[in-house]
C-alpha positions in Angstrom: 43.8 12.0 -14.5 43.4 9.8 -17.6 43.7 6.7 -15.5 41.0 7.9 -13.1 38.7 8.6 -16.1 39.5 5.2 -17.6 38.7 3.5 -14.3 35.3 5.3 -14.1 34.5 4.4 -17.7 35.3 0.7 -17.0 33.0 0.6 -13.9 29.8 0.4 -16.1 30.7 -2.8 -18.0 32.3 -4.2 -14.9 29.1 -3.8 -12.9 27.0 -5.2 -15.7 29.2 -8.3 -16.0 29.5 -8.8 -12.2 25.7 -8.5 -11.7 25.1 -11.0 -14.5 27.6 -13.5 -13.0 26.1 -13.2 -9.6 22.6 -13.7 -11.1 23.7 -16.9 -13.0 25.3 -18.3 -9.8 22.1 -17.6 -7.8 20.1 -19.3 -10.6 22.3 -22.3 -10.7 23.0 -23.0 -7.0 19.8 -21.8 -5.4 17.0 -22.5 -7.9 18.6 -25.6 -9.5 20.2 -27.3 -6.5 17.8 -30.3 -6.7 18.7 -30.9 -10.3 22.4 -30.1 -9.8 22.9 -32.5 -6.9 20.2 -35.1 -7.4 19.0 -37.3 -10.2 17.9 -35.8 -13.6 15.3 -37.9 -15.4 12.1 -37.9 -17.5 9.4 -40.5 -16.9 6.2 -40.8 -18.9 3.0 -42.8 -18.6 -0.1 -43.3 -20.9 -3.4 -41.6 -20.2 -6.1 -43.9 -21.5 -9.0 -42.5 -23.5 -11.5 -44.5 -21.5 -10.7 -43.5 -18.0 -10.3 -40.4 -15.8 -7.6 -41.7 -13.4 -4.0 -42.5 -14.3 -1.2 -43.6 -12.0 2.4 -42.8 -12.8 4.9 -44.9 -10.8 8.5 -43.8 -10.4 11.4 -46.2 -9.8 12.2 -44.6 -6.5 11.2 -41.6 -4.4 12.7 -38.5 -6.0 12.3 -34.8 -6.7 9.7 -33.9 -9.3 10.2 -30.5 -10.8 7.5 -30.5 -13.5 4.5 -32.6 -14.6 3.4 -32.3 -18.2 -0.1 -33.5 -19.1 -1.0 -33.8 -22.8 -4.6 -34.7 -23.7 -7.4 -33.6 -26.1 -10.7 -32.2 -24.9 -13.5 -30.1 -26.4 -13.8 -27.9 -23.3 -11.5 -26.9 -20.5 -11.0 -29.8 -18.1 -9.9 -29.6 -14.4 -7.5 -32.1 -13.0 -6.1 -33.1 -9.7 -2.5 -34.3 -9.1 -1.9 -36.4 -6.0 1.7 -37.1 -5.0 2.4 -40.5 -3.4 5.1 -41.2 -0.9 7.2 -44.4 -0.7 4.5 -46.2 1.4 1.8 -45.3 -1.1 0.2 -42.6 1.1 -0.8 -39.1 -0.1 2.1 -36.6 0.2 0.2 -33.6 -1.3 -2.5 -32.5 -3.8 -2.6 -29.8 -6.5 -5.2 -28.7 -9.1 -4.9 -27.4 -12.6 -6.7 -26.9 -15.9 -6.1 -28.3 -19.4 -7.0 -25.8 -22.1 -8.7 -27.3 -25.1 -6.7 -24.8 -27.3 -3.3 -25.8 -26.0 -4.2 -29.4 -25.4 -1.4 -29.4 -22.8 -0.8 -28.3 -19.2 2.5 -28.0 -17.4 2.5 -28.0 -13.6 5.6 -26.7 -11.7 5.2 -29.3 -9.0 8.5 -29.0 -7.1 8.0 -31.8 -4.6 9.4 -35.2 -3.5 7.3 -38.2 -4.4 7.5 -41.9 -5.4 4.5 -41.7 -7.7 1.6 -39.6 -9.0 -2.1 -40.0 -9.4 -3.8 -37.9 -12.1 -7.6 -37.5 -11.8 -9.4 -35.8 -14.7 -12.9 -34.2 -14.5 -13.7 -35.6 -18.0 -12.8 -38.5 -20.2 -10.1 -37.6 -22.8 -11.0 -37.9 -26.5 -7.9 -40.0 -27.2 -4.9 -41.4 -25.4 -2.7 -38.8 -23.8 0.6 -38.7 -21.9 1.7 -37.6 -18.4 5.4 -36.9 -17.9 7.3 -36.2 -14.7 10.8 -34.7 -14.9 13.7 -33.1 -13.0 16.2 -31.0 -14.9 18.4 -27.9 -14.8 16.4 -24.9 -15.8 17.9 -21.6 -16.8 15.0 -19.2 -16.3 15.6 -15.9 -18.1 12.9 -14.2 -16.0 14.6 -15.1 -12.7 18.1 -14.3 -14.1 16.8 -10.9 -15.3 15.3 -10.2 -11.9 18.6 -10.7 -10.0 20.5 -8.9 -12.7 18.3 -5.9 -12.2 18.5 -6.3 -8.4 22.3 -6.5 -8.2 22.8 -3.9 -11.0 20.5 -1.2 -9.4 22.1 -1.8 -6.0 25.6 -1.3 -7.4 24.4 1.7 -9.4 22.8 3.5 -6.5 26.0 3.0 -4.5 28.7 3.7 -7.0 26.9 6.5 -8.8 25.4 8.0 -5.7 26.8 11.5 -6.6 25.1 11.4 -10.0 21.9 10.1 -8.5 21.8 13.0 -6.0 22.7 15.6 -8.7 20.2 14.3 -11.3 17.3 12.5 -9.5 15.2 12.7 -12.6 17.7 10.3 -14.3 17.7 8.0 -11.3 13.9 7.9 -11.5 14.0 7.0 -15.2 16.5 4.2 -14.8 14.5 2.6 -12.0 11.1 3.0 -13.7 12.4 1.6 -17.1 14.4 -1.3 -15.8 11.7 -2.5 -13.4 8.8 -1.7 -15.7 10.5 -3.6 -18.6 11.0 -6.6 -16.3 7.3 -6.5 -15.4 6.3 -6.3 -19.1 8.4 -9.4 -19.8 6.9 -11.2 -16.8 3.3 -10.7 -17.8 3.6 -11.5 -21.5 0.3 -12.2 -23.1 -1.6 -12.8 -19.8 -4.4 -10.3 -19.4 -4.0 -9.4 -15.8 -4.7 -5.6 -15.8 -7.9 -3.6 -15.2 -10.4 -4.1 -18.1 -7.5 -5.1 -20.3 -9.7 -6.5 -23.1 -11.2 -3.0 -23.5 -7.8 -1.3 -23.6 -6.3 -3.9 -26.0 -9.3 -3.4 -28.3 -9.0 0.4 -28.4 -5.2 0.3 -28.8 -5.4 -2.2 -31.7 -8.1 -0.2 -33.5 -6.3 3.0 -33.0 -3.1 1.5 -34.5 -4.9 1.4 -37.8 -6.2 4.4 -39.9 -9.5 3.6 -41.5 -9.4 -0.2 -42.2 -9.0 -2.5 -39.2 -7.8 -6.2 -39.5 -8.9 -8.3 -36.5 -7.0 -11.6 -36.6 -8.3 -14.5 -34.5 -5.5 -13.9 -31.9 -6.6 -10.2 -31.5 -10.3 -11.3 -31.2 -9.3 -13.7 -28.4 -7.7 -10.9 -26.5 -10.6 -8.5 -27.1 -13.0 -11.1 -25.7 -10.9 -12.5 -22.9 -10.7 -15.9 -24.6 -7.0 -16.2 -24.9 -5.3 -19.0 -22.8 -3.8 -17.9 -19.5 -0.3 -19.4 -18.8 0.9 -20.3 -15.3 4.6 -20.9 -15.9 7.2 -20.4 -18.6 6.4 -23.7 -20.3 2.7 -22.9 -20.6 3.8 -19.5 -21.8 5.7 -21.0 -24.7 2.6 -23.0 -25.6 0.3 -20.0 -25.3 2.5 -17.7 -27.4 2.8 -20.5 -30.1 -0.9 -20.9 -30.1 -1.6 -17.2 -30.5 1.0 -16.8 -33.2 -0.6 -19.7 -35.1 -4.0 -17.9 -35.3 -2.6 -14.5 -35.9 -3.3 -14.7 -39.7 -4.2 -11.5 -41.6 -5.5 -13.6 -44.5 -8.4 -14.8 -42.4 -8.9 -11.6 -40.3 -12.1 -9.8 -39.9 -11.9 -6.5 -41.9 -14.1 -3.5 -41.2 -13.9 0.3 -41.5 -13.7 2.8 -38.7 -13.6 6.6 -38.5 -10.3 8.3 -39.0 -11.1 10.8 -36.3 -9.6 10.1 -32.9 -12.2 10.6 -30.2 -10.9 12.5 -27.1 -11.2 9.6 -24.8 -8.9 7.4 -27.0 -6.0 9.8 -27.3 -4.5 8.4 -24.1 -3.9 5.2 -26.1 -1.8 6.9 -28.8 1.7 5.8 -27.4 0.6 2.2 -27.2 -1.1 2.3 -30.6 2.0 3.8 -32.3 4.3 1.2 -30.9 1.8 -1.5 -31.8 1.7 -0.2 -35.4 5.5 -0.2 -35.5 5.6 -3.8 -34.3 3.1 -4.9 -36.9 5.0 -3.0 -39.6 8.2 -4.8 -38.5 6.3 -8.1 -38.6 7.3 -9.0 -35.1 5.9 -12.1 -33.4 2.4 -11.5 -31.9 3.6 -11.7 -28.3 6.6 -9.4 -28.9 4.3 -6.9 -30.7 2.0 -6.8 -27.6 5.0 -6.3 -25.3 6.4 -3.5 -27.6 3.0 -1.8 -27.3 3.2 -1.9 -23.5 6.7 -0.5 -23.8 5.3 2.5 -25.6 3.0 3.2 -22.6 5.9 2.8 -20.1 8.2 5.1 -22.2 5.5 7.8 -22.3 5.0 7.6 -18.5 8.7 7.7 -17.8 9.4 10.7 -20.1 6.5 12.8 -18.6 7.4 11.9 -15.0 11.1 12.6 -15.8 10.1 16.2 -16.6 7.9 16.3 -13.5 10.9 15.5 -11.3 13.2 17.8 -13.3 10.9 20.9 -13.3 9.9 20.6 -9.6 11.4 23.7 -7.9 11.1 21.9 -4.5 10.8 18.4 -3.2 12.2 16.6 -6.2 12.5 13.5 -4.0 8.8 13.6 -3.2 7.9 13.8 -6.9 10.2 10.9 -7.7 8.7 8.7 -4.9 5.2 9.4 -6.1 6.1 8.7 -9.7 7.5 5.4 -8.6 4.3 4.4 -6.9 4.0 0.6 -7.6 0.4 1.0 -8.8 1.5 3.5 -11.4 4.5 1.5 -12.6 2.2 -1.5 -13.0 -0.4 0.3 -15.0 2.3 2.0 -17.1 3.6 -1.5 -17.9 0.3 -2.9 -19.1 -2.5 -2.0 -21.5 -4.1 0.8 -19.4 -4.7 4.5 -19.9 -3.9 5.3 -16.2 -0.3 5.9 -17.2 -1.4 8.9 -19.3 -3.7 10.2 -16.5 -1.2 9.8 -13.7 1.9 11.2 -15.5 0.4 14.3 -17.1 -1.6 15.2 -14.0 1.5 14.8 -11.9 3.5 17.1 -14.2 0.6 19.6 -14.3 0.3 19.7 -10.5 4.1 20.1 -10.1 4.0 23.1 -12.5 1.0 24.5 -10.6 2.8 24.1 -7.2 5.8 25.9 -8.6 3.7 28.9 -9.2 2.2 28.8 -5.8 5.6 28.7 -4.2 6.3 32.1 -5.9 3.0 33.9 -5.5 4.4 37.4 -6.4 6.3 36.3 -9.5 4.4 36.9 -12.7 3.5 33.6 -14.5 5.0 33.0 -17.9 2.6 32.3 -20.8 4.5 29.2 -21.7 4.0 27.9 -18.1 0.3 28.5 -18.3 0.1 26.7 -21.6 2.1 23.8 -20.2 -0.1 23.4 -17.2 -3.3 23.6 -19.2 -2.0 21.1 -21.8 -1.0 18.6 -19.0 -4.4 19.0 -17.4 -6.2 18.4 -20.7 -4.2 15.4 -21.7 -4.4 13.9 -18.2 -8.2 14.3 -18.3 -8.7 12.7 -21.7 -9.6 9.3 -20.3 -11.3 10.7 -17.1 -12.6 14.2 -17.8 -13.6 14.7 -14.1 -9.9 15.3 -13.2 -10.0 18.6 -15.1 -11.5 20.0 -11.9 -8.0 19.9 -10.4 -7.3 22.8 -12.6 -9.6 24.9 -10.5 -6.6 25.6 -8.3 -5.5 28.1 -11.0 -8.5 30.2 -10.3 -6.9 31.2 -7.0 -3.7 32.7 -8.5 -3.5 36.2 -7.3 -3.9 39.1 -9.7 -0.1 39.7 -9.3 0.5 36.6 -11.4 -0.8 38.3 -14.5 0.1 41.4 -16.4 -3.1 43.1 -15.4 -6.3 42.5 -13.4 -8.2 42.3 -16.6 -5.9 39.5 -17.9 -6.4 37.7 -14.6 -10.2 37.7 -14.9 -10.1 36.7 -18.6 -7.9 33.7 -17.7 -10.3 32.6 -14.9 -13.3 32.9 -17.2 -11.6 30.9 -19.9 -10.5 28.3 -17.4 -14.0 27.8 -16.1 -15.3 27.4 -19.7 -12.6 24.8 -20.4 -13.6 22.8 -17.2 -17.3 23.0 -18.1 -16.7 21.9 -21.7 -14.6 18.9 -20.6 -17.2 17.9 -18.0 -20.0 18.2 -20.5 -18.1 15.9 -22.9 -18.9 13.1 -20.5 -22.5 13.5 -21.4 -22.0 14.9 -24.9 -24.1 13.9 -27.9 -21.0 12.8 -29.8 -20.2 10.2 -27.2 -23.7 8.9 -26.5 -25.8 9.4 -29.5 -28.4 11.4 -27.5 -28.8 14.5 -25.5 -27.0 15.1 -22.2 -30.3 14.8 -20.3 -31.0 11.5 -22.0 -27.6 10.3 -21.0 -28.3 11.2 -17.4 -31.8 9.6 -17.5 -30.5 6.3 -19.0 -26.9 6.4 -17.8 -25.4 3.9 -15.4 -23.1 0.9 -15.5 -24.9 -2.0 -17.2 -22.9 -4.5 -15.2 -24.7 -3.3 -12.0 -28.4 -3.8 -11.5 -30.6 -0.8 -10.6 -28.2 1.9 -11.7 -29.6 5.2 -13.0 -27.6 8.4 -12.9 -30.6 10.8 -12.9 -32.3 8.7 -10.2 -29.2 8.7 -8.1 -28.8 12.5 -8.4 -32.4 12.9 -7.2 -31.7 10.6 -4.3 -28.6 12.6 -3.3 -30.3 16.0 -3.5 -33.4 14.5 -1.7 -31.3 13.5 1.3 -28.1 15.6 1.2 -27.2 15.3 4.9 -27.7 11.5 4.9 -25.5 11.2 1.7 -22.8 13.5 3.2 -22.5 11.2 6.2 -22.4 8.1 3.9 -19.7 9.8 1.8 -17.5 10.8 4.7 -17.8 7.4 6.2 -16.7 5.8 2.9 -13.8 8.2 2.3 -12.2 8.1 5.8 -13.1 4.4 6.2 -11.1 3.6 3.1 -8.0 5.4 4.5 -8.3 3.4 7.7 -8.6 0.2 5.7 -5.4 0.9 3.8 -3.3 0.9 7.0 -5.1 -1.9 8.8 -5.1 -4.4 5.9 -8.8 -4.5 5.4 -8.2 -3.0 2.0 -4.9 -2.9 0.1 -3.7 0.4 -1.3 -1.0 -1.2 -3.5 -2.8 -3.3 -6.1 -1.5 -5.0 -9.2 -5.0 -5.7 -10.5 -5.6 -9.5 -11.0 -2.0 -10.2 -9.8 -3.3 -9.2 -6.3 -1.4 -7.2 -3.7 2.1 -7.4 -2.1 0.7 -6.8 1.4 -0.2 -4.1 3.9 3.5 -3.7 5.0 4.2 -2.4 1.6 1.5 0.3 2.0 3.2 1.5 5.2 6.6 1.5 3.4 5.4 3.6 0.5 3.5 6.2 2.6 6.4 6.3 5.0 8.8 7.1 2.1 6.4 9.7 0.7 6.0 11.3 4.2 9.7 11.4 4.7 10.3 13.0 1.4 7.6 15.6 2.1 8.6 16.4 5.7 12.4 16.2 5.5 14.5 18.1 3.0 18.2 18.4 2.1 20.2 21.3 3.3 21.7 21.6 -0.2 18.2 22.1 -1.7 15.8 25.0 -1.5 13.0 24.1 0.9 10.0 26.2 2.0 6.4 25.7 2.9 3.3 26.9 1.1 1.6 29.8 2.6 -1.1 28.7 5.1 -3.9 29.8 2.8 -2.5 28.0 -0.2 -1.8 24.8 1.8 -5.5 24.9 2.9 -6.5 25.4 -0.7 -4.6 22.3 -1.8 -6.1 20.3 1.1 -9.6 21.4 0.1 -8.9 20.5 -3.5 -7.7 17.0 -2.5 -10.8 16.5 -0.3 -13.1 17.9 -3.0 -11.7 15.8 -5.8 -11.9 12.7 -3.6 -15.5 13.4 -2.9 -16.2 13.9 -6.6 -14.6 10.6 -7.4 -16.7 8.8 -4.8 -19.9 10.6 -5.9 -19.3 9.9 -9.6 -18.9 6.2 -8.9 -22.0 6.3 -6.7 -24.0 7.7 -9.5 -22.7 5.5 -12.3 -21.9 2.2 -10.6 -24.3 1.8 -7.6 -28.0 1.0 -7.5 -30.2 4.0 -6.7 -30.3 4.6 -2.9 -27.6 2.1 -2.2 -26.5 2.3 1.5 -22.8 1.7 0.5 -20.6 3.0 -2.3 -18.8 0.3 -4.3 -16.6 0.3 -7.3 -14.1 3.0 -6.1 -10.6 1.7 -6.8 -7.5 3.0 -5.0 -5.8 4.0 -8.3 -8.4 6.7 -8.7 -6.7 8.7 -5.9 -3.2 8.6 -7.4 -3.4 12.1 -9.0 -4.3 13.6 -5.6 -1.2 12.3 -3.8 1.2 15.1 -4.8 -1.3 18.0 -3.9 -1.8 16.2 -0.6 1.8 15.7 0.4 2.9 19.1 -0.9 0.9 20.6 2.0 3.4 19.2 4.4 6.6 20.7 2.9 8.6 22.8 5.4 12.0 24.2 5.9 12.5 23.1 9.5 13.2 19.4 9.2 16.6 19.1 7.5 18.6 16.0 6.5 22.1 16.6 7.8 23.9 13.6 6.4 24.4 14.7 2.9 22.3 14.9 -0.3 23.9 11.7 -1.7 22.7 9.6 1.3 19.3 11.3 1.2 18.5 10.2 -2.4 20.2 6.9 -1.9 17.7 6.1 0.8 14.7 7.3 -1.1 15.5 5.6 -4.4 16.8 2.5 -2.5 13.5 2.1 -0.7 11.4 2.6 -3.8 13.5 0.3 -6.0 13.4 -2.4 -3.3 9.6 -2.0 -3.0 9.1 -2.3 -6.7 11.4 -5.3 -7.0 9.6 -7.0 -4.2 6.3 -6.5 -5.9 7.7 -8.0 -9.1 9.1 -10.9 -7.1 6.0 -11.5 -5.0 3.4 -11.0 -7.7 5.3 -11.9 -10.9 8.1 -14.4 -10.2 6.6 -16.5 -7.3 3.3 -17.4 -9.0 4.6 -17.9 -12.5 8.4 -18.5 -12.6 9.6 -19.8 -9.3 
């Protein structure tokens, strides 16, 4: 017995070491085979201040891994690199940009050539240097990727019994490992949705009263920070930002000590940023630590969503591992707060609908309302999802009077949070003035009050326009016209990934394990959930039409796919049933679900993080 326990205990370090060894072997023999079996060298040439074209001749045709260009300019300068073959002909062409702040650019060329031609779009201020090289590179980002890949594969196989017994822990392991890898990949690059706004609010919230804006922080707040394209430019960028992160020359100003409701979603990021600043961590590390706070908050809340789900834990885990959600949780973005708390709130709500005759506990009511409120901090319109609670039967309460008091209080809560969108505290004017003057300033011709008059003036026409937009978007997701899985400015992993995700979610909703309780919602309740999903989707489209589109616009633009994430669980829960049963064991069931989602997330990290920046 002791030997068996000792063997099990030794499996963990053995898997960790084995996964690391395999990762190092892949890194050495696959990604460094050109440097391992061919010539290693470094050849430089001078870039003259008076010209825009430089030719770098190599002794023989060989493999060029990187080209480093060092030159000084007052503004960003574009350049072209032309590879020459042994006969002097063009073998390929690439373009890049030299930042005046870094005064250097590194291009990960990875091509065979006998020479290079560098063509600059401007004349350098002084002599510069162009260097071509081939060398063995140990990339920590690639090594970590394969370490996570091999480690998760071994864990899902060797610990499959634990994964099936505790799916909430399996979710947490996958979300944290892949999310942390994504944080490390993106570094200081601002690639998320409106990241400058989220960085600004997080940084300000990390202070109480007096705020210190260093030059590095100001560059992030105004999207002026350099963008790196590979690990060598990353080192230059982080060194540059660290050099201007000086509190002695920072802009100092006072802010209110009150935390406005729409900024509370930034608290996890702000607390971790304050901790990083207190510990005097390097600027780039402090930013990544702040993102880690966001990821930890998302993981913990979704952990309890999976754990507390009375049915379809696999479905909850799949939806919590939605690549869009893991991405936003790993960046400066309040969507992690919105998605996690609304998921937990909807899971607790569904639990009550599965037991319509069981009286609801006060603590469960409090938990649901707290989740809905916190999840609606950043986007108050989502509080309307709480209207589901209005349809709890009187039997869920101690008395009919208590039931109606609860419904009245819930309506008042929803109205107050919706009014907060237009409240005086947020706009400096009346609600009517907000409507009259409201609208996204980035779009010409927007006016919320004017758009409302347009909608009410032609309700049938707008209904047709709304339905066409809503159902057209769903068709676009599955035909590739639009991409459901989006990593903001990192782009998309492709339409096939959309099919894989929705396939996994549909499988988890339709098929259950024989070892787990499985039943369907009553027909009336399933219809109620479907109406809520449809209604919330219509509200999202209409709100964007009012605030982001010119009055009378024939199309609705500005609606992003991530806005529908909170509605995924209420949608799929309508399809739960007890008829379709997985007969090959609970272990295999969860192995398949978590294997698919881990593979999908790792592919997204590879396709959108490793390939463009670290390959």
